C-alpha positions in Angstrom: 48.1 117.4 -3.0 51.4 116.8 -1.2 52.6 114.7 -4.3 51.5 117.6 -6.7 53.2 120.2 -4.4 56.4 118.1 -4.6 56.8 118.6 -8.6 59.4 121.0 -8.9 58.5 124.4 -10.9 60.9 125.6 -13.4 62.5 128.8 -12.7 61.8 131.7 -14.5 64.7 133.4 -16.2 65.7 136.8 -14.7 65.4 140.3 -16.4 69.3 140.4 -16.5 69.8 136.9 -18.3 67.0 137.8 -20.9 68.7 141.2 -21.6 72.0 139.3 -22.1 70.4 136.9 -24.5 69.1 139.7 -26.6 72.9 141.1 -26.6 72.1 144.9 -26.6 75.5 145.5 -27.8 74.8 143.8 -31.3 71.8 146.3 -31.6 74.1 149.3 -32.8 74.7 148.3 -36.4 71.1 148.1 -37.6 70.0 151.1 -35.5 73.1 153.0 -37.2 72.4 151.8 -40.7 68.7 152.8 -40.0 69.7 156.4 -39.0 72.1 156.5 -42.3 68.9 155.5 -44.3 66.9 158.3 -42.5 70.0 160.9 -43.4 70.3 159.5 -47.0 66.9 160.8 -48.3 67.1 164.4 -46.8 63.6 164.5 -45.9 62.8 166.9 -43.0 61.6 164.7 -39.9 58.8 167.2 -38.9 56.3 164.9 -37.9 58.0 162.0 -39.1 59.9 161.8 -35.9 57.6 158.7 -34.6 58.5 156.6 -37.6 62.2 157.4 -36.8 61.7 156.4 -33.3 59.7 153.2 -34.1 62.3 152.4 -36.9 65.1 152.6 -34.5 63.5 150.4 -31.8 62.5 147.8 -34.5 65.9 147.7 -35.9 67.5 147.1 -32.7 66.0 146.2 -29.5 63.1 143.9 -31.4 64.4 142.6 -34.9 68.1 142.3 -33.9 67.4 141.1 -30.3 65.1 138.7 -31.7 67.6 137.2 -34.1 70.1 137.1 -31.0 67.6 134.9 -29.2 66.9 132.5 -32.2 70.6 132.3 -32.7 71.5 131.6 -29.0 68.5 128.9 -28.8 69.7 126.7 -32.0 73.6 127.4 -31.2 73.3 126.3 -27.5 75.2 123.2 -28.2 77.8 125.3 -29.9 77.9 127.9 -27.1 78.4 125.2 -24.3 81.7 124.7 -26.0 82.7 128.3 -27.1 80.7 130.5 -24.5 79.6 128.0 -21.4 78.6 131.4 -19.5 76.0 132.3 -22.2 72.6 132.5 -20.5 71.3 129.1 -22.2 74.2 126.8 -21.7 75.0 128.1 -18.1 71.5 127.2 -17.0 70.2 131.1 -16.5 67.8 130.7 -19.0 66.5 127.4 -18.5 64.4 124.6 -20.2 62.8 125.9 -23.2 62.5 129.7 -22.3 65.1 130.8 -24.8 62.6 129.3 -27.7 59.3 130.9 -26.3 61.5 134.0 -26.0 62.5 134.2 -29.6 59.0 133.4 -30.7 57.3 135.7 -28.3 59.8 138.3 -29.5 59.2 137.7 -33.3 55.7 138.2 -32.8 56.2 141.5 -31.0 58.6 142.9 -33.8 55.9 142.0 -36.2 53.5 143.8 -34.6 55.6 147.1 -34.0 56.4 146.8 -37.7 52.9 147.8 -38.9 53.2 151.1 -37.4 55.9 151.6 -40.2 53.3 151.1 -43.1 53.5 148.5 -45.6 57.4 149.3 -46.5 58.3 148.8 -42.9 56.2 145.6 -42.3 57.5 143.9 -45.4 61.0 144.6 -44.2 60.3 143.2 -40.8 58.9 139.9 -42.5 62.2 139.7 -44.5 64.4 140.2 -41.4 62.6 137.7 -39.6 62.6 135.1 -42.0 66.1 135.5 -42.6 66.8 135.6 -38.6 65.2 132.1 -38.2 66.6 130.7 -41.7 70.2 131.7 -40.5 70.0 129.7 -37.4 67.2 127.3 -37.2 66.9 123.9 -39.4 66.2 123.0 -42.1 68.1 125.7 -43.8 70.5 127.1 -40.8 72.2 129.0 -43.2 75.0 129.7 -40.9 76.4 126.1 -41.7 77.9 127.8 -44.7 80.0 130.8 -44.1 79.1 132.3 -47.3 75.4 132.1 -47.2 75.3 133.0 -43.3 77.4 135.9 -43.5 75.6 137.2 -46.5 72.2 136.9 -44.8 73.7 138.6 -41.6 75.2 141.5 -43.6 72.0 142.2 -45.4 70.1 142.3 -42.2 72.6 144.4 -40.2 73.4 147.1 -42.9 71.4 147.0 -46.2 68.0 146.1 -45.2 67.6 149.0 -42.2 69.2 151.4 -44.7 66.6 150.5 -47.4 63.7 150.3 -45.0 64.3 153.8 -43.4 64.5 155.3 -46.9 61.4 153.6 -48.1 59.4 154.4 -44.7 60.2 158.0 -45.0 59.5 158.8 -48.7 56.8 155.9 -48.9 58.3 154.7 -51.9 61.0 152.4 -53.3 64.4 154.4 -52.7 66.5 156.3 -55.2 68.5 153.8 -57.0 71.9 155.5 -55.8 70.5 154.9 -52.2 70.0 151.3 -52.9 73.4 151.0 -54.6 75.5 152.5 -51.7 73.3 150.4 -49.1 74.1 147.2 -51.0 77.9 148.3 -51.2 78.0 148.6 -47.5 76.1 145.2 -46.9 78.6 143.6 -49.1 81.4 144.8 -47.3 79.7 143.7 -44.0 80.3 140.1 -45.0 83.7 140.6 -43.8 82.8 142.2 -40.9 80.6 138.8 -40.1 83.7 136.6 -40.9 85.8 138.3 -38.3 82.8 137.8 -35.8 83.2 134.1 -36.3 86.7 133.9 -35.1 85.5 133.8 -31.7 83.6 130.6 -32.3 86.3 128.7 -34.2 86.8 125.8 -31.9 83.1 125.0 -31.4 82.2 125.4 -35.3 85.0 123.1 -36.3 84.0 120.5 -33.7 80.4 120.7 -34.3 80.6 120.7 -38.3 79.9 124.6 -38.8 81.4 125.8 -42.2 82.3 129.3 -40.9 84.9 130.8 -43.1 87.7 130.8 -40.6 86.9 127.0 -40.2 86.8 126.5 -43.9 89.6 129.0 -45.1 91.7 128.7 -42.1 92.1 132.2 -39.8 94.8 133.7 -42.1 93.2 133.1 -45.5 89.8 134.1 -44.0 91.2 137.3 -42.4 92.9 138.4 -45.8 89.4 137.8 -47.6 87.6 139.5 -44.8 89.9 142.4 -45.3 89.5 142.5 -49.2 85.6 142.3 -48.7 85.6 145.2 -46.3 87.7 147.3 -48.5 86.7 146.8 -52.0 83.0 148.1 -51.6 84.3 151.2 -50.0 86.5 151.9 -53.0 83.4 151.5 -55.2 81.4 154.0 -52.8 84.4 156.5 -53.3 84.3 156.2 -56.9 80.5 156.6 -57.1 80.4 159.7 -54.8 83.3 161.2 -56.9 81.2 160.3 -60.0 78.2 162.1 -58.8 80.3 165.3 -57.7 80.6 164.9 -54.1 84.2 164.9 -53.8 84.4 166.0 -50.3 82.3 163.2 -49.1 84.3 160.7 -51.3 87.8 162.1 -50.1 86.4 161.7 -46.5 85.7 158.1 -46.9 88.7 157.5 -48.7 90.7 159.0 -45.8 88.8 156.5 -43.5 89.7 153.5 -45.7 93.2 154.5 -45.5 93.1 154.2 -41.8 91.5 151.0 -42.0 94.1 149.5 -44.3 96.7 150.5 -41.7 94.8 148.7 -39.0 94.2 145.6 -41.3 98.0 145.3 -41.8 98.1 144.6 -37.9 95.1 142.4 -38.0 96.6 140.2 -40.5 99.6 139.6 -38.3 97.7 137.6 -35.8 94.1 137.4 -37.0 93.1 135.0 -34.5 94.3 137.2 -31.6 93.5 140.6 -33.2 89.9 139.9 -34.6 88.2 141.3 -31.7 90.7 144.2 -31.4 89.6 145.1 -35.2 86.2 144.9 -34.9 86.7 147.7 -31.9 88.7 150.0 -34.0 88.4 149.2 -37.9 84.9 148.6 -37.9 83.9 151.9 -36.0 85.7 153.5 -39.0 83.6 151.5 -41.4 80.5 152.3 -40.1 81.5 156.2 -39.7 82.1 156.0 -43.5 78.5 155.0 -43.9 77.3 158.1 -42.3 79.6 160.1 -44.5 78.2 158.3 -47.5 74.7 158.9 -46.3 75.2 163.0 -46.1 77.0 162.8 -49.3 73.7 161.1 -50.9 71.6 163.7 -48.8 73.7 166.6 -51.1 72.3 164.7 -54.3 68.9 166.5 -54.0 68.6 168.2 -50.6 
């Protein structure tokens, strides 16, 4: 008995460490995109508000949080170089707790997704598959900045938007909604590239092919700017074609401000990438909501 009692027990992670693992700050983009999907269909909420609430929770605190836990577990060696203070490399989430949390939150996410019906559940399955494929072997899409950033951009912007529209209408969304959601997903690829600037050193040392590593910071930043800007130009053109000039001009104005900020970003992309994410990206997502209201006006 004495020998058994001397065996050390592994400490449990604290709630604060688990919350940090789930990175609440990253929940905003998919939750925002889901709300844009709600606005774009122009359906009166009425008795649909439980679906809205479940969808927002699924998009952020569940699906996105799961993707963060999966990523941190499989990136623990990279984070030990780039961000040693993170919960897993710092030991605040010990042993294999990071993996168990990722698996548990995957199951919980899929269970909650059943509330949203077949469209919502199917979207959650796709999101979970992409989250694990992005970080986990053998695919580990993040090893290639082109594929990895594409997966993230789709899950952060296009998929939540599409899901909201499909759930609230119980049908495949109007092609115009799909087109706008796809364009903002394409632009989000550039946002993901800027996000990779914080991990250049660790990515380079461990052979991860993020675009800042593949192309160098300057070329990657220029690419990110073009990738963010061109889809917004297409959104402006489509809204103008659909006779929504006020919304088109509003997004054009938001884009012009982004271009000004991009010029400053390109002066020192490695140092200013976090600054641009806090300023230019905020303008980018505000344009998403403007576009959603423009779509709503097409049939409201």
